[in-house]
C-alpha positions as CSV (number, residue, x, y, z in Angstrom):
1,M,-28.3,-29.1,20.8
2,E,-27.3,-26.3,23.2
3,L,-26.3,-23.1,21.3
4,I,-23.6,-20.9,22.7
5,L,-22.9,-17.6,20.9
6,G,-19.3,-16.5,20.2
7,I,-19.0,-12.8,20.5
8,D,-16.1,-10.6,19.6
9,L,-16.7,-7.4,21.5
10,G,-14.4,-5.1,19.6
11,T,-13.3,-1.5,20.0
12,T,-14.4,-0.5,16.5
13,N,-16.6,-3.4,15.4
14,S,-18.3,-6.3,17.1
15,V,-19.4,-9.7,15.6
16,V,-21.5,-12.6,16.8
17,S,-21.2,-16.2,15.5
18,V,-22.5,-19.7,16.3
19,V,-21.5,-23.2,15.2
20,Q,-24.1,-24.9,12.9
21,D,-23.6,-28.3,11.4
22,G,-20.1,-28.4,12.8
23,K,-19.0,-25.1,11.2
24,P,-18.8,-21.6,12.7
25,V,-21.2,-19.2,11.0
26,V,-21.2,-15.4,11.3
27,L,-24.7,-14.1,12.0
28,G,-26.0,-11.0,10.3
29,D,-28.9,-8.6,10.6
30,G,-31.9,-8.4,8.3
31,R,-29.7,-6.8,5.6
32,Q,-27.1,-9.6,6.0
33,E,-24.6,-7.1,7.5
34,V,-22.4,-9.2,9.7
35,I,-20.3,-6.4,11.3
36,L,-21.8,-4.2,13.9
37,P,-20.0,-0.9,14.5
38,S,-19.3,-0.6,18.2
39,L,-21.0,2.8,18.6
40,V,-23.9,3.7,20.8
41,G,-25.9,6.9,20.6
42,V,-29.3,8.5,21.4
43,D,-31.3,10.4,18.8
44,S,-32.9,13.8,19.3
45,S,-35.9,12.3,21.1
46,G,-33.8,10.1,23.4
47,G,-34.2,6.9,21.5
48,L,-31.3,4.4,21.6
49,L,-29.1,3.9,18.5
50,V,-26.6,1.1,18.2
51,G,-24.3,0.2,15.4
52,E,-24.6,1.7,11.9
53,A,-27.4,4.1,13.0
54,A,-25.2,5.5,15.7
55,R,-22.3,5.7,13.3
56,N,-24.4,7.7,10.9
57,Q,-25.7,10.0,13.6
58,A,-22.1,10.7,14.7
59,L,-21.6,12.7,11.5
60,L,-24.1,15.3,12.6
61,A,-24.4,14.8,16.4
62,P,-21.1,13.4,17.7
63,E,-21.9,14.8,21.2
64,R,-24.8,12.2,21.4
65,T,-22.6,9.2,20.4
66,V,-20.1,7.1,22.2
67,K,-17.4,5.1,20.4
68,S,-14.3,3.0,21.4
69,I,-15.8,2.2,24.8
70,K,-13.6,-0.9,25.0
71,R,-10.7,1.3,25.8
72,R,-12.5,2.4,29.0
73,M,-13.4,-1.1,30.3
74,G,-12.4,-1.6,33.8
75,E,-12.3,2.1,34.7
76,D,-14.6,3.5,37.4
77,V,-16.0,6.3,35.2
78,K,-19.2,7.5,33.6
79,V,-19.4,8.6,30.0
80,P,-22.1,11.1,28.8
81,L,-24.7,9.9,26.4
82,G,-27.3,12.5,25.6
83,E,-28.7,13.7,28.9
84,A,-27.6,10.7,30.9
85,S,-24.3,9.1,31.8
86,Y,-23.3,5.4,31.8
87,S,-20.5,3.1,32.9
88,P,-18.4,1.4,30.2
89,Q,-20.1,-1.9,31.2
90,E,-23.5,-0.4,30.5
91,V,-22.5,1.0,27.1
92,S,-20.9,-2.4,26.2
93,A,-24.1,-4.1,27.4
94,M,-26.1,-2.2,24.8
95,I,-23.8,-3.5,22.1
96,L,-24.0,-7.0,23.4
97,R,-27.8,-6.9,23.7
98,T,-28.0,-5.8,20.0
99,L,-25.8,-8.8,19.0
100,K,-28.0,-11.1,21.1
101,D,-31.1,-9.8,19.4
102,R,-29.5,-10.2,16.0
103,A,-28.6,-13.8,16.7
104,E,-32.0,-14.7,18.0
105,Q,-33.7,-13.2,14.9
106,S,-31.3,-15.0,12.6
107,L,-31.7,-18.3,14.4
108,G,-35.4,-18.1,15.2
109,R,-34.9,-19.1,18.8
110,T,-33.8,-17.7,22.2
111,V,-30.1,-17.9,23.0
112,D,-28.9,-16.8,26.4
113,K,-25.3,-18.2,26.7
114,A,-22.2,-16.8,25.2
115,V,-18.4,-16.9,25.0
116,I,-17.0,-13.4,24.9
117,T,-13.4,-12.6,23.8
118,V,-11.0,-10.1,25.3
119,P,-7.4,-9.1,24.5
120,A,-4.9,-11.4,26.1
121,F,-3.3,-8.6,28.1
122,F,-6.7,-7.4,29.6
123,T,-6.4,-7.1,33.4
124,E,-8.7,-8.9,35.8
125,N,-10.7,-5.7,36.3
126,Q,-11.2,-5.4,32.5
127,R,-12.2,-9.1,32.3
128,R,-14.7,-8.7,35.2
129,A,-16.2,-5.6,33.5
130,T,-16.7,-7.6,30.3
131,R,-18.4,-10.3,32.1
132,E,-20.7,-7.8,33.9
133,A,-21.5,-6.2,30.5
134,G,-22.6,-9.6,29.3
135,Q,-24.8,-10.2,32.3
136,L,-26.4,-6.8,31.9
137,A,-27.2,-7.8,28.3
138,G,-29.1,-10.9,29.6
139,L,-26.3,-13.3,28.7
140,D,-24.9,-16.2,30.8
141,V,-21.2,-15.7,30.0
142,V,-19.9,-19.3,30.2
143,R,-16.3,-18.3,29.3
144,I,-14.1,-15.2,28.8
145,V,-11.6,-16.2,26.1
146,N,-8.4,-14.5,25.0
147,E,-8.7,-13.2,21.5
148,P,-5.5,-15.0,20.2
149,T,-6.9,-18.3,21.6
150,A,-10.1,-17.8,19.7
151,A,-8.2,-17.0,16.5
152,A,-6.1,-20.1,16.9
153,L,-9.3,-22.2,17.3
154,T,-10.7,-20.8,14.1
155,Y,-7.7,-22.0,12.1
156,E,-7.3,-25.4,13.7
157,P,-9.6,-26.8,16.3
158,H,-8.0,-30.3,16.3
159,P,-4.3,-30.1,15.4
160,T,-2.6,-33.4,14.8
161,R,0.8,-32.1,16.1
162,R,2.0,-29.5,18.5
163,E,2.2,-26.1,16.8
164,T,3.5,-22.7,18.0
165,L,1.7,-19.7,16.6
166,V,2.2,-16.0,16.6
167,V,-1.2,-14.3,16.7
168,Y,-0.7,-10.6,15.7
169,D,-3.9,-8.8,16.5
170,L,-4.2,-5.2,15.3
171,G,-7.7,-4.0,15.7
172,G,-9.4,-0.6,15.8
173,G,-8.4,0.4,19.3
174,T,-6.1,-2.2,20.8
175,F,-3.0,-4.2,19.7
176,D,-1.7,-7.4,21.1
177,V,0.6,-10.2,20.0
178,S,0.6,-13.6,21.6
179,L,2.7,-16.7,21.4
180,V,0.2,-19.6,21.4
181,Q,1.0,-23.3,21.7
182,I,-1.7,-25.7,20.6
183,E,-1.7,-29.5,21.0
184,S,-4.3,-32.2,21.5
185,G,-7.1,-29.7,21.8
186,V,-5.3,-27.7,24.5
187,I,-4.3,-24.1,23.7
188,E,-1.8,-22.3,25.9
189,V,-0.8,-18.6,25.6
190,L,2.9,-18.7,26.3
191,A,3.4,-14.9,26.3
192,S,1.6,-11.7,25.3
193,H,2.4,-8.1,24.8
194,G,0.4,-5.2,23.6
195,D,-1.0,-1.8,23.9
196,T,-4.6,-0.9,24.8
197,H,-4.3,2.4,23.0
198,L,-2.8,1.5,19.7
199,G,-4.9,0.5,16.7
200,G,-6.8,1.7,13.6
201,D,-8.3,4.6,15.6
202,D,-4.8,6.0,16.0
203,F,-4.1,5.6,12.3
204,D,-7.3,7.5,11.6
205,Q,-6.3,10.3,13.8
206,L,-2.9,10.7,12.2
207,L,-4.5,10.8,8.7
208,L,-7.2,13.2,9.9
209,D,-4.6,15.6,11.4
210,L,-2.6,15.5,8.1
211,V,-5.7,16.4,6.0
212,A,-6.9,18.9,8.5
213,E,-3.6,20.7,8.7
214,Q,-3.4,20.9,4.9
215,F,-7.0,22.3,4.8
216,L,-6.1,24.8,7.5
217,D,-3.0,26.0,5.5
218,E,-5.2,26.5,2.4
219,T,-8.3,28.0,3.9
220,G,-7.5,29.2,7.4
221,V,-10.3,26.9,8.8
222,D,-9.5,24.1,11.2
223,L,-12.0,21.4,10.6
224,R,-11.1,19.8,14.0
225,T,-12.8,22.6,15.8
226,I,-16.1,22.1,14.1
227,P,-17.8,19.0,15.6
228,A,-19.9,18.0,12.5
229,A,-17.0,18.8,10.1
230,R,-14.6,16.8,12.2
231,S,-17.0,13.8,12.4
232,R,-17.4,13.9,8.6
233,L,-13.7,14.1,8.1
234,L,-13.1,11.2,10.5
235,Q,-15.4,8.9,8.6
236,A,-13.9,10.0,5.3
237,V,-10.3,9.2,6.4
238,E,-11.6,5.9,7.8
239,D,-13.0,4.9,4.5
240,A,-9.8,6.2,2.7
241,K,-7.6,4.1,5.0
242,K,-9.6,1.0,4.1
243,R,-9.2,1.7,0.4
244,L,-5.5,2.2,0.7
245,S,-5.1,-1.4,1.9
246,F,-5.9,-2.5,-1.7
247,E,-5.2,0.6,-3.8
248,P,-2.0,2.6,-4.0
249,Y,-3.9,5.9,-3.9
250,T,-7.4,7.3,-3.2
251,E,-9.3,10.5,-2.9
252,I,-11.2,12.2,-0.1
253,A,-14.0,14.4,-1.4
254,E,-16.4,16.2,1.0
255,E,-18.6,18.9,-0.4
256,F,-19.7,21.8,1.8
257,I,-17.7,20.6,4.7
258,A,-17.4,24.1,6.2
259,E,-17.9,27.7,5.3
260,K,-15.9,31.0,5.6
261,D,-17.2,34.5,5.2
262,G,-20.5,33.1,4.1
263,Q,-18.9,31.0,1.3
264,P,-19.0,27.2,1.3
265,L,-15.7,25.3,1.5
266,H,-15.2,21.9,-0.2
267,L,-12.5,19.4,0.6
268,R,-10.8,17.4,-2.1
269,R,-7.6,15.6,-1.3
270,A,-5.6,12.8,-3.0
271,I,-4.0,10.4,-0.5
272,E,-1.1,8.2,-1.5
273,R,-0.6,4.9,0.3
274,K,3.1,5.6,0.7
275,D,2.3,8.9,2.5
276,Y,-0.2,7.1,4.8
277,E,2.2,4.3,5.6
278,A,4.9,6.9,6.4
279,L,2.5,8.4,9.0
280,I,1.8,5.1,10.7
281,D,5.3,3.5,10.4
282,P,6.4,4.6,13.9
283,L,3.3,3.0,15.5
284,L,3.8,-0.2,13.6
285,R,7.4,-0.3,14.7
286,K,6.1,-0.3,18.3
287,T,4.1,-3.4,17.5
288,L,7.3,-5.1,16.3
289,T,8.9,-4.3,19.7
290,C,6.0,-6.1,21.3
291,V,6.6,-9.1,19.0
292,D,10.3,-9.3,20.1
293,S,9.3,-9.0,23.7
294,A,6.8,-11.8,23.4
295,L,9.3,-14.1,21.8
296,E,11.9,-13.2,24.5
297,D,9.4,-13.9,27.3
298,A,8.5,-17.3,25.7
299,K,12.2,-18.0,25.2
300,L,11.6,-18.7,21.5
301,T,13.0,-17.4,18.3
302,A,11.4,-16.9,14.9
303,R,12.7,-20.3,13.8
304,D,10.5,-21.9,16.5
305,I,7.3,-20.5,15.0
306,D,5.1,-22.7,12.8
307,R,2.5,-20.1,11.7
308,V,1.8,-16.4,11.9
309,I,-1.9,-15.5,12.1
310,L,-3.2,-12.0,11.4
311,V,-6.3,-10.8,13.3
312,G,-8.0,-7.4,13.1
313,G,-9.0,-5.2,10.2
314,S,-5.9,-3.1,10.5
315,T,-3.7,-6.1,9.5
316,R,-4.8,-5.6,5.9
317,T,-2.4,-2.7,5.7
318,P,0.4,-3.8,3.2
319,L,3.1,-2.3,5.4
320,V,2.1,-4.6,8.3
321,H,2.8,-7.6,6.0
322,Q,6.1,-6.2,4.8
323,L,7.4,-5.5,8.3
324,L,6.3,-8.8,9.8
325,R,7.9,-10.8,6.9
326,Q,11.2,-8.9,7.5
327,Q,10.9,-9.6,11.2
328,L,9.8,-13.2,11.3
329,H,10.6,-14.6,7.9
330,H,7.3,-16.5,7.7
331,D,4.3,-16.6,5.5
332,L,1.4,-14.7,7.0
333,H,-2.0,-16.3,7.4
334,L,-5.2,-14.3,6.9
335,E,-7.2,-16.8,5.0
336,V,-10.1,-16.4,7.5
337,D,-11.4,-12.8,7.4
338,P,-9.4,-11.0,10.1
339,D,-12.5,-9.0,11.1
340,L,-14.5,-12.2,11.7
341,C,-12.1,-14.9,12.9
342,V,-12.1,-14.0,16.6
343,S,-15.9,-14.3,16.8
344,M,-15.8,-17.5,14.8
345,G,-13.2,-18.9,17.2
346,A,-15.3,-17.9,20.2
347,A,-18.2,-19.8,18.7
348,V,-15.9,-22.8,18.3
349,Q,-15.0,-22.5,22.0
350,G,-18.7,-22.3,22.8
351,A,-19.4,-25.5,20.8
352,L,-16.5,-27.3,22.5
353,V,-18.0,-26.3,25.9
354,A,-21.4,-27.7,24.7
355,G,-19.7,-30.9,23.6
356,V,-20.2,-30.3,19.9
357,D,-17.5,-31.6,17.4
358,V,-16.2,-28.8,15.2
359,G,-14.4,-29.0,11.9
360,A,-11.8,-26.7,10.4
361,V,-12.9,-23.6,8.6
362,L,-12.4,-23.9,4.8
363,V,-11.8,-20.8,2.8
364,D,-10.9,-20.4,-0.9
365,I,-7.5,-18.9,-1.2
366,T,-4.9,-18.3,-3.9
367,P,-2.2,-20.9,-3.3
368,H,0.6,-18.9,-4.9
369,T,1.6,-15.3,-5.1
370,L,0.6,-13.4,-8.3
371,G,2.7,-10.4,-9.5
372,I,4.7,-8.9,-12.4
373,E,8.2,-8.6,-13.5
374,C,9.9,-5.2,-13.2
375,L,13.1,-3.3,-12.5
376,G,14.2,-3.6,-8.9
377,E,16.5,-5.4,-6.5
378,V,17.1,-9.2,-6.3
379,R,19.2,-10.3,-3.4
380,G,20.4,-6.8,-2.9
381,R,21.5,-6.2,-6.5
382,P,19.7,-4.1,-9.2
383,S,18.0,-6.5,-11.7
384,R,15.6,-6.4,-14.6
385,Y,14.0,-9.6,-13.2
386,C,12.6,-8.4,-9.9
387,F,9.3,-10.1,-9.0
388,S,6.8,-7.6,-7.5
389,S,3.9,-9.3,-5.7
390,I,0.4,-7.9,-6.1
391,I,-1.8,-10.6,-4.7
392,E,0.0,-12.6,-2.0
393,R,-0.2,-16.3,-1.4
394,N,-3.0,-17.3,1.0
395,T,-5.2,-14.3,0.1
396,P,-8.9,-15.1,0.4
397,L,-10.9,-15.1,-2.8
398,P,-12.2,-13.1,-4.5
399,A,-9.4,-10.6,-4.3
400,V,-8.7,-7.2,-5.8
401,R,-5.3,-5.5,-5.4
402,S,-3.4,-2.7,-7.2
403,E,0.1,-1.3,-7.2
404,I,1.8,1.7,-8.8
405,Y,4.9,1.3,-11.0
406,Y,7.0,3.8,-12.9
407,T,8.4,4.2,-16.4
408,E,12.1,3.7,-16.8
409,Y,13.1,6.6,-19.1
410,D,11.9,10.0,-20.5
411,G,9.3,9.7,-23.2
412,Q,8.6,6.0,-22.7
413,N,5.4,5.4,-24.6
414,V,4.9,1.7,-24.0
415,V,5.0,-0.8,-21.1
416,D,5.0,-4.6,-21.3
417,I,3.4,-6.3,-18.3
418,R,4.5,-9.9,-17.7
419,V,2.3,-11.6,-15.2
420,L,3.8,-14.5,-13.1
421,Q,3.0,-16.8,-10.2
422,G,5.5,-18.0,-7.6
423,E,7.3,-17.2,-4.4
424,S,10.8,-16.2,-5.6
425,D,11.9,-12.6,-5.7
426,D,13.7,-13.5,-9.0
427,A,11.0,-13.5,-11.7
428,R,12.9,-16.1,-13.6
429,Y,12.1,-18.7,-11.0
430,N,8.4,-18.1,-11.3
431,Q,5.7,-19.3,-13.7
432,P,4.5,-17.1,-16.5
433,V,0.7,-16.7,-16.4
434,G,0.1,-14.1,-19.2
435,Q,1.1,-10.7,-20.5
436,L,-0.2,-7.5,-22.1
437,R,1.1,-4.3,-23.6
438,L,-0.1,-0.7,-23.0
439,D,1.2,1.6,-25.7
440,G,0.4,5.2,-26.4
441,L,1.7,6.6,-23.1
442,N,2.3,10.3,-22.8
443,E,5.6,10.8,-24.7
444,D,6.1,14.2,-23.0
445,A,6.3,12.5,-19.5
446,P,9.7,12.2,-17.9
447,A,10.9,8.9,-16.3
448,G,8.8,8.0,-13.4
449,N,5.5,8.4,-15.1
450,E,3.0,6.4,-12.9
451,V,1.3,3.3,-14.2
452,L,-1.3,1.5,-12.1
453,V,-1.5,-2.3,-12.4
454,R,-4.7,-3.8,-11.0
455,F,-5.4,-7.6,-10.4
456,E,-8.9,-9.0,-9.9
457,L,-9.0,-12.7,-9.1
458,D,-12.3,-14.4,-8.7
459,L,-13.5,-17.7,-7.1
460,D,-13.1,-19.5,-10.4
461,G,-9.4,-18.6,-10.7
462,I,-10.1,-16.1,-13.5
463,L,-7.6,-13.2,-13.3
464,T,-8.4,-9.8,-14.9
465,V,-5.3,-7.6,-15.3
466,A,-5.8,-3.9,-16.0
467,V,-3.0,-1.4,-16.7
468,V,-3.7,2.4,-16.4
469,E,-1.6,5.4,-17.1
470,R,-2.5,7.5,-14.0
471,D,-2.2,11.0,-15.6
472,T,-4.2,10.4,-18.8
473,G,-6.5,7.4,-17.8
474,L,-5.2,5.4,-20.8
475,R,-6.2,1.8,-20.0
476,K,-6.0,-1.7,-21.3
477,E,-6.9,-5.0,-19.7
478,V,-6.7,-8.7,-20.3
479,T,-8.6,-11.7,-18.8
480,I,-6.5,-14.8,-18.0
481,E,-8.6,-18.0,-17.5
482,N,-7.7,-20.6,-14.8
483,A,-4.8,-18.5,-13.4
484,I,-4.8,-20.7,-10.3
485,T,-5.6,-24.2,-11.5
486,R,-3.1,-24.2,-14.3
487,F,-0.3,-23.7,-11.7
488,R,-1.7,-26.2,-9.3
489,A,-1.2,-28.9,-11.9
490,G,2.6,-28.5,-11.9
491,S,5.1,-28.5,-9.1
492,R,7.1,-25.4,-8.1
493,D,10.4,-27.0,-8.8
494,E,9.3,-27.9,-12.4
495,A,8.2,-24.3,-12.9
496,K,11.6,-23.1,-11.6
497,A,13.5,-25.5,-13.9
498,K,11.5,-24.4,-17.0
499,L,12.5,-20.8,-16.5
500,E,16.2,-21.6,-15.8
501,S,17.1,-23.2,-19.0
502,V,18.4,-20.4,-21.2
503,F,19.4,-17.4,-19.0
504,G,23.1,-17.7,-19.5
505,A,23.8,-16.3,-23.0
506,S,23.9,-12.6,-22.6
507,S,23.1,-9.7,-20.3
508,G,22.5,-5.9,-20.6
509,E,19.7,-3.7,-21.8
510,Q,18.5,-6.0,-24.6
511,E,18.6,-9.4,-22.7
512,S,16.4,-12.0,-24.2
513,R,13.3,-12.8,-22.2
514,E,12.2,-15.9,-24.2
515,T,12.0,-19.3,-22.5
516,A,13.5,-22.3,-24.1
517,A,12.7,-26.0,-23.6
518,V,13.7,-27.6,-20.3
519,G,16.8,-29.7,-20.3
520,E,17.6,-32.4,-17.9
521,G,20.0,-31.7,-15.0
522,G,22.4,-28.7,-15.4
523,A,21.0,-25.3,-14.6
524,A,17.5,-26.8,-14.1
525,A,18.9,-28.5,-10.9
526,A,21.7,-26.1,-10.0
527,F,19.7,-22.9,-9.5
528,P,16.9,-24.2,-7.3
529,Q,19.6,-25.9,-5.3
530,A,21.3,-22.5,-4.9
531,E,18.2,-20.9,-3.6
532,Q,17.7,-23.6,-1.0
533,M,21.4,-23.4,0.0
534,L,21.1,-19.6,0.5
535,T,18.1,-20.0,2.7
536,K,19.6,-22.8,4.8
537,S,23.0,-21.1,5.2
538,K,21.5,-17.8,6.3
539,R,19.5,-19.7,8.9
540,L,22.6,-21.4,10.3
541,L,24.7,-18.3,10.2
542,A,23.8,-17.2,13.7
543,Q,25.0,-20.5,15.1
544,A,28.4,-20.3,13.5
545,A,31.6,-19.3,15.4
546,A,33.3,-16.1,14.3
547,E,35.7,-17.8,11.9
548,D,33.1,-20.0,10.3
549,A,30.6,-17.1,10.1
550,E,33.1,-15.0,8.2
551,E,33.7,-17.9,5.7
552,M,29.9,-18.5,5.3
553,R,29.3,-14.8,4.6
554,S,32.0,-14.8,1.9
555,L,30.5,-18.0,0.3
556,I,26.9,-16.6,0.5
557,E,28.1,-13.4,-1.3
558,Q,29.9,-15.5,-3.9
559,L,26.9,-17.7,-4.5
560,G,24.7,-14.7,-5.0
561,R,27.0,-13.3,-7.7
562,A,27.3,-16.7,-9.4
563,V,23.5,-17.0,-9.6
564,E,23.2,-13.5,-10.9
565,Q,25.8,-14.3,-13.6
566,R,24.1,-17.7,-14.4
567,S,27.4,-19.5,-13.9
568,E,26.3,-23.1,-13.4
569,Q,29.8,-24.5,-12.6
570,E,30.5,-21.8,-10.1
571,V,27.1,-22.2,-8.5
572,Q,27.7,-25.9,-8.0
573,R,31.2,-25.4,-6.7
574,I,30.1,-22.9,-4.0
575,C,27.1,-25.0,-3.1
576,D,29.4,-27.9,-2.4
577,Q,31.6,-25.8,-0.2
578,L,28.6,-24.4,1.8
579,E,27.2,-27.9,2.1
580,D,30.4,-29.2,3.7
581,L,30.6,-26.2,6.1
582,M,26.9,-26.5,7.1
583,F,27.3,-30.3,7.7
584,Y,30.0,-29.5,10.2
585,L,27.8,-26.9,11.9
586,E,24.8,-29.1,12.1
587,D,26.8,-32.0,13.4
588,A,28.5,-29.8,16.1
């Protein structure tokens, strides 16, 4: 069987894959590291360094290291590397040759053909430069494939029906979003927009500037002017950024990072996710503008989209998920590792070129969102039944996620954590999974005392929940067996009905949170119907004439209040009115 490598030549990292036994497999080095940092350097004796070795050297000798060369592809320039200078194609060829060697060592055979991916918006010059880099590396480049096309192939090589996908690719140095249509093995990019200078590198720079400015204010030393210190700080903020994708806060600690008046200076800085996300929010807003432009060019709306696929390590940032959900109103798919899926898709393309049948990639995921009940907003109104998600549906397993919550009142010395599964923002519609109590909190703390809630979900569906008071380190945890499988056994509607049976008696500070037996009909049917009606009516609102739209908005508002008040008769009455109005709209 002819083997054709699939290579994702990335700005920050590069990956090589191949199809074996009908499945794409990512190839690693001797230490089973599958991601190769896209850095090239030379050591003090002139020896070539590629990947992790070059990344490590960059801490001490950044002047002998080249990074983010993908941003220069297609330019007629030379970049210095030690005592010599090289074109972007030549530097990229060093990365590609390392990937080729890695693949041959892993496979135990020579491989000289490859499919290499590029951003969809790459110009012809950039594509030609990429092909030239492959040829310099000793590869016969049988195909240059758009990265969104490769990502789509990873998720579904043989779709049974036509699908329209949004592929949102936010990598280390580049961003692009593509509207992709896939049908009968044919993948067509309908529209693409992006930015060749927007990605994780820019996020790193913003975070580096923030920390460096604070250090300058405190010590009078600007770490950005000291090459070795700047390089150390850059790697520290890169690592911190990655941790902030899963943790609400982290710490940067670099000993002896500089000196002043003969005295060593140490860097220690706590970084909050909310502060980091505030820094990058303007850049992420630019990506949403690209999403809108791509939809407009393809003459599509969010309602025409079947799936949203996330590609690139930077898409792990929680704010990315939040903004895309608000923009597109779709679930987000990152079941296949966003760092690896482009390379795997390139391998699928290579296998198809070689005439090899390829199956879909299977990944263990959590089928439902896991979170807790807390104070917050439900349908725009303050509620004690807000469902706060911690591990989102479709997250690959194993998964670890943490969020920060706050005490409600001064001197609060106990918190009750109620763990649930489900997709509704109203906790009462979701399925209880378990609970625990942390008591002994600092009674001198005012309202807003920070409490960390950490979820760890393993491949066997065992969920470990830990609760930690941030200031004191007070901690308690509980293990919940079969957190996934127990919910798979029952339907979502049954779970909703079970939790809807008794929430009508009273409200206020001491509302009962106990669940009663499920009755037939009544609220068990009315409230799920209301949620479906709200979703459907909001979708049709844009199609309504001015007079009908005004009536619909009034009914939607009334229905929201009726659900909040648990008024079954009122919910049913308003649902009937909305149903009549929407029947007229759909029939028009």
